[in-house]
C-alpha positions in Angstrom: 19.9 10.9 10.5 17.6 12.0 7.7 18.0 15.7 7.0 15.4 17.9 5.2 16.7 20.3 2.6 14.3 23.0 1.3 14.7 26.3 -0.4 15.0 27.9 3.0 18.1 26.0 4.2 19.6 25.0 0.9 22.7 27.2 1.4 23.6 25.5 4.7 23.3 22.1 3.0 25.0 23.0 -0.4 27.7 20.3 -0.1 25.3 17.6 1.0 22.8 18.4 -1.7 25.6 18.2 -4.4 26.7 14.9 -2.9 23.1 13.6 -3.1 22.9 14.5 -6.8 26.2 12.6 -7.4 24.9 9.5 -5.6 21.7 9.8 -7.6 23.8 9.8 -10.8 25.6 6.6 -9.7 22.3 4.9 -8.8 20.0 6.0 -11.6 22.4 6.7 -14.5 25.4 4.4 -14.0 23.3 1.7 -12.3 19.9 1.7 -14.0 21.1 3.2 -17.3 19.0 6.3 -17.5 21.3 7.7 -20.1 19.1 10.7 -21.0 19.9 12.1 -17.5 23.7 11.5 -17.8 25.7 14.7 -17.1 29.4 15.5 -17.5 29.6 16.7 -13.9 28.2 13.4 -12.6 25.2 15.0 -11.0 21.7 13.7 -11.7 19.4 16.7 -11.7 16.1 16.8 -13.6 13.4 19.4 -14.3 11.7 18.8 -11.0 14.7 19.7 -8.8 13.3 23.2 -8.4 13.0 25.5 -5.4 9.7 23.7 -4.6 11.5 20.3 -4.2 12.0 18.9 -0.8 15.2 16.8 -0.6 15.5 14.2 2.2 19.1 13.1 2.6 20.4 10.4 4.9 23.8 11.3 6.3 26.2 8.8 7.9 28.6 9.7 10.8 31.0 11.4 8.4 28.2 13.6 7.0 28.3 11.7 3.7 25.1 11.0 1.8 24.3 7.3 1.8 20.7 7.5 0.7 17.7 9.8 0.3 14.6 10.7 -1.6 12.6 13.7 -2.8 9.1 15.1 -2.3 7.3 17.3 -4.9 4.1 19.3 -4.3 1.4 17.9 -6.6 0.0 21.4 -7.0 3.1 22.0 -9.2 4.3 20.1 -12.2 5.7 16.7 -11.1 6.7 13.4 -12.5 3.3 11.8 -12.8 1.6 14.9 -14.1 4.2 15.7 -16.7 6.0 12.6 -17.7 3.8 9.6 -16.7 0.2 10.8 -16.8 -0.7 7.5 -18.6 0.1 5.6 -15.4 -3.1 7.0 -13.9 -5.4 5.3 -16.3 -7.7 3.7 -13.7 -8.0 6.4 -11.1 -7.6 10.2 -11.1 -4.2 11.6 -10.5 -3.9 12.5 -6.7 -3.5 16.2 -6.5 -3.9 18.6 -3.5 -2.0 20.6 -0.9 -1.9 17.6 1.3 -0.7 15.3 -1.5 3.0 15.1 -2.4 4.8 13.0 -4.9 7.5 10.7 -3.5 10.3 10.2 -6.0 14.0 9.5 -6.5 14.3 7.0 -3.6 17.9 5.8 -3.6 20.4 4.1 -1.4 24.2 4.2 -2.1 25.4 0.9 -3.3 22.1 -0.1 -4.8 23.2 0.6 -8.4 21.3 -1.4 -10.9 18.3 -2.3 -8.7 15.6 -0.8 -6.5 16.5 0.1 -2.9 16.5 -3.2 -0.9 14.4 -3.5 2.2 17.4 -2.9 4.5 18.1 -0.7 7.5 19.0 2.4 5.6 16.1 2.3 3.2 13.7 1.5 6.1 15.1 4.5 8.1 14.6 6.8 5.1 11.0 5.6 4.8 10.5 6.2 8.5 11.9 9.7 8.3 9.8 10.4 5.2 6.6 9.4 7.1 7.7 11.5 10.1 8.1 14.6 7.9 4.8 14.1 6.2 3.0 13.7 9.5 4.7 16.8 10.8 3.5 18.8 7.8 0.0 17.6 7.2 0.8 15.5 4.2 -1.6 12.5 4.3 -1.2 11.1 0.8 1.8 10.3 -1.4 1.8 9.5 -5.1 4.7 7.6 -6.6 6.0 5.8 -9.7 7.2 2.4 -8.5 7.9 -1.1 -9.6 4.9 -3.5 -8.9 7.2 -5.5 -6.5 6.7 -2.7 -4.0 3.0 -3.3 -3.6 3.2 -6.3 -1.2 6.0 -4.5 0.7 3.8 -1.4 1.1 0.9 -3.6 2.3 3.0 -5.2 4.9 4.1 -1.8 6.1 0.6 -0.4 6.3 1.0 2.2 3.5 -2.2 1.0 1.8 -1.0 1.1 -1.8 -3.7 1.8 -4.5 -2.6 1.3 -8.1 -3.5 4.2 -10.3 -3.4 2.1 -13.5 -1.8 -1.0 -15.0 2.0 -1.5 -15.0 3.9 -0.5 -18.2 7.4 -1.1 -19.4 9.9 1.9 -19.2 13.7 1.7 -19.7 13.8 -2.0 -19.0 11.7 -1.8 -15.9 8.0 -2.4 -15.1 6.6 0.7 -13.4 3.2 1.9 -12.3 1.6 4.8 -10.5 0.6 4.3 -6.9 -1.3 6.2 -4.2 0.0 5.7 -0.7 -1.5 6.6 2.7 0.5 8.4 5.4 -0.5 7.4 8.9 0.8 6.8 12.4 0.1 3.1 11.9 2.3 3.0 8.8 5.1 4.7 10.7 4.7 2.2 13.6 4.9 -0.8 11.3 7.8 0.7 9.3 9.7 1.3 12.5 9.4 -2.3 13.5 11.9 -3.4 10.9 14.7 -1.3 12.4 13.7 -1.9 16.0 13.5 1.8 17.1 10.9 4.1 18.5 13.0 7.2 18.2 12.8 9.8 15.5 14.9 9.3 12.4 14.3 12.9 11.2 16.7 15.7 12.1 14.4 18.5 13.3 
């Protein structure tokens, strides 16, 4: 199940949140080589992991983190506004109370590459959409590799590039605007053959 960790329940999920930071370190630092984020304690935490951050963590049957993601309110400083504003060279940066930035999408074992389109990653995406639909979030912004554009189109997320791709840390990345909808959730669910909720409510 995909669990939502916010400032309100952070204490109850302290162990799982720390576990998620360690998995992030393995994926992004050890795997993708983001050396500027390397930490001696093996936890990948950046300046946006504040009280406003919403952590979505996928737990297996042993309550271990095997994947997850993060949502940031765009009305607060976030990755696109502070680090990658140049990725929104063609369209205005999406900002609003109903717009959240989707970042730090990871799956354990995907070190060195983007999350594959497998069952766990698809379940995380379903839970993400469920959370957004539950909370009136109708738009997501994201920094992603261009390879995700056709995937998002197939899943009904209606990706809109915010600018042209650029090279960063050995990867081609770009800013995207994504649409949250019931149709996107329905199409994303098809890949995992379930109509039941992925989100732990």
